[in-house]
Each structure stands twice: as structure tokens, then as C-alpha cells.
N, C-alpha and C positions, 0 to 999 in steps of 0.2 A: 415352358407354361408359366403363365403369370401366378401371382399369389391369390388371384381371385378364386374363391371357392366355386367349384363346378357343381351343378345340381344334377343328380341322377333323376331320370323320369320316376315319378311316384305312380306306379300302376299296379293294378291287380295282375297276378301272374296267370298265363294260360297253362296248357298241359306241359308237364315236364318242368315246371317251376320258371320257365322263361316267358317274358312278356311277348304278346303277339306283335306283329309289325304295326298294327293300328295303335295299340297301347304305347309302343316305343315312340312312334312319330308323334302321337298326341301329346305325350309328356314332354318331348323335345319343343314342339311348338308352343305349349303352355309356358314353358320357361323363357323362350324367346319373346313372347308377347308381354311377359312380366319385366322385360328389359334386363334379363340376367344371361350370362354365359351358361351353356349347358354342355354336356358331353356329346360329342360328335357320334352319331349312330353308326358311322362307317369305321372310324379309326380310334375313337375314345379320346380325341384331342379336344381342344376348346373351341366350341362354336359360339360366335358372337352374333348378336342381332344385326341386321342390315336394314336401313331405313330407306323409304322413298321420300316424298315431299312433305309427308305429315309426320307427326310424332310417333305413330304406331309402326312398329316393325313390320316389314314386309316379307321377311324370311330371316335366314341365318347363313353364315358362311364359317366353315371350319378353318382356323389358323394354321393347322398342320397339313391336311390333305386337300383343303380347298373345296370340299363337298359343300353344296348349297341345298337348302330346303326353302321352298316358298309356298 
């Protein structure tokens, strides 16, 4: 893993102290849209933003397990 600081989703927690799936994915997407690496929700690895033809990210891809969000 690179020296880039990974950001954990900043969410309020649901029942049991764990974030809901919606909260988790919202936090991941907010980090990607801010052009930051975030923790992969599947494996905890580093998820980097992926870009289309414009400067705005269109999703993210994990460098460890290759999970994608879009």
C-alpha cells in the first residue's frame, strides 16, 4: 500500500455501531469525488478514483482486489 493516507468514510453509525451499506458507500463515493484514495469497502485496500473524459471521477477501483464502484 502506498504512503497515501486512506480516508475512512465519515458516517453516522446504524444499529450495533456499524454503518449501514448506504452510509458506507456514500462515504466511499464522497472521498472518490474529492479525488482522494479511500478504503475499499470489500477488502480494506486502497481504492483510487477512476476518470472518464472529464476531470470528475466516474467511480473507483481497488488496487488490491480490483473491486469497482461507479
